[in-house]
N, C-alpha and C positions, 0 to 999 in steps of 0.2 A: 480454375483453369484445368484443362485437360492435359494430363502428362502422358506422353506415349513412351513405351519401352520396346526395345528390340533385344535380340539375344546379346548385343554388345552393351546394353544399358540404356540410359536416357538418351533420346534423340530430340531433334529440334522441333519447334512449333512456332507459329507466327507470334512474334513479340519476344522470343528468346534473345537474350543478349548475345552479340557475337562481335568478332574482330575481323574475321575473314570469311570468305564464302564456305570454306571447308567446315566452319563451325555450325553450318546449317545442314549438314548431312542428315539424311532421313526425311527431310521435308521435300516432297516431290517438287523438282525444279526450283528449290529454295536458294536464296542467296542473301548475303549480308548487305543490308541497305546502308546509305550514308549516315543514317541515325543509329547505326550499330544495333539493328535488331533483324532477326531472320524474318523473311517474308517470301512471298511467291506471287507471281502474276495470276490474275483471275479474270474471268469473264463468264458469259452464259454457258460456255462449254467446258470451263475449267473452274469448278466451284472451290471455295476455300475449305480447309479442314475444319472439323468441329471446333467450337469455341473461338472461331474468328469470322470476320465479315469482309466481303469484297468492297473496297472503297474505290470508286471511279477516279480516274486521273484524266487530266486534259491531254488529248492527243496520244494517249498511251494506254495500254491495258490497265485495268484496276490492280490494286495490290491487297493482299490479305493482311488485316490488322487484328490484334487481339481484341476480343469483346470485353467490355467492362460495364460496371454500373456506378463505380465510385473510384476516386483517385488511388486509393489504397491497393487496388488490384493491379496497378500499373508500376513500372519502374519509377524511381524517384525523380528522374528528369522528364517523365511523361505525365500527362493528365488525362482523365476520362472525359473525352469531348465527343459528343454525338454517338455515345455508346462504344467508342473504340479508344484504345490508348494511343495518344498522339504526343509528340513532342510539345513540351510547354512553350518553348521558344524555338521554332524551327530555324530561325536566322542565327542562333547561337553557334551552330556547327558549320564549318566551312564545307562546301561541296567538294567531293573528290576531284 
């Protein structure tokens, strides 16, 4: 996983754990998703940061998700599916 640093220390990347949008500072247009991971919207004009991939959404812009090759690269409540870290059970968390 690519770790990015700023003069203030470690900053956010797609897949970083978060509780609020402010936890995703440093990730351009980043926000904390309902799955409590930092992400950002993406499309042909807004590519994802390195080590993440744009996953299309129905009727919405895509979102950047952390790339992976195996489950151990993802948080414990995520699994490596289609080369991205995704919630093991997306229905286990209530929508905001």
